[in-house]
Steps between C-alpha positions, in 0.01 A plus 500: 500500500549149351666161568832459334752221480852594397671187372718324246408142417867396468515522887371195689350700780305719250368193326383371831311818585348507156375145534337571832344819363353299216368238746339767710345680207660822615426798283829675441705701249834338414806719458795318369830600646805387292805402703730698276281813544681685775185721562377237735779598756444876456249744643206492499516123463689462832193619671318189370790254534737634781687163492597557129318192382308461175181353664251728677127537547295810558157431625304837505814663653613208714841371393671161543828397324569151640341209300406289809336801672311596172383140458384476855316837469327396191406159636340667794341792314348272244431212742137454361659442158823318597495185713870448486605665821360269772329675794562207731799608728726207468461480114556867461815463713621239252439740212697770681768243568532430129504874428809526740658199332463650167637839617790362692602181304370458144499870387851588637648195328358590180583866525864412604537297182337725238520859625870552393409374152189704462690819619786430259757435779569155375446304176481162667346334795729380777490131592471585870200709423334216316593268797313745732195462274529123519509516865187715511327245255596215743343678794189561298484149375511369864207733584294365228532130614158337518304807409360639190512860607729694728223537756283197560184665402220402263655695219804708406565825709672817446809320644521284187457801277792692662728208505424366147584845352851469662563135432369503136752781447787310672424187302721641219798448734405176658391159350146463650509120410739460792220619739188280445284671756563845355456366142149358598402816692602734198287278271195547729568866523517538115182300450290613793573863571293679251718810491824309440496494119399856466716669765790267568587347166565808284725665751666161583592456119657856500690429814639173375595656162693771681711244683566267203821677388644496852419123546681421175801670658480327828 
């Protein structure tokens, strides 16, 4: 039995997992799951992803399907290779806090704006949905005051990897120049996270290209 990652790099959570997998030097087989391919919500795939999500990891029979859970698992399993998930209790709590912020604020705002377009329900993005993204950006910009990384640690952590995958995607909807702390942080992520260019940028370009027609209609 092998290690598998089921993913599509258009998805921000998938990109975050792929970045951490690269950083951890995890040996895995990638199986691309296309969003339009309905097989990912049919048997036997539901046994792997009961929540009907594109992303999943199968590690020698052990299955996880949430990006934050997968990242936490990889960071612990490959702790000797990956020093981006602090062991010190308070720093780790800060990382988990950022995971929750990403899952409860950043990602929902982005999904609310883009999901109807990606599923074909709408051909434009609603102003109120863009405003929700702006509110999420404002909260993150405040969190990044006086700090280079989300967690005040000697380097970036998996918290930065998770959140930058989301924020870089949402940047197609929001003018990052209006949020100087986010702009500086994104630049650091692009330049200092080795896996960023290989695993975030390609999918990010596809994501932005998919939304371009809807933005022109908005």
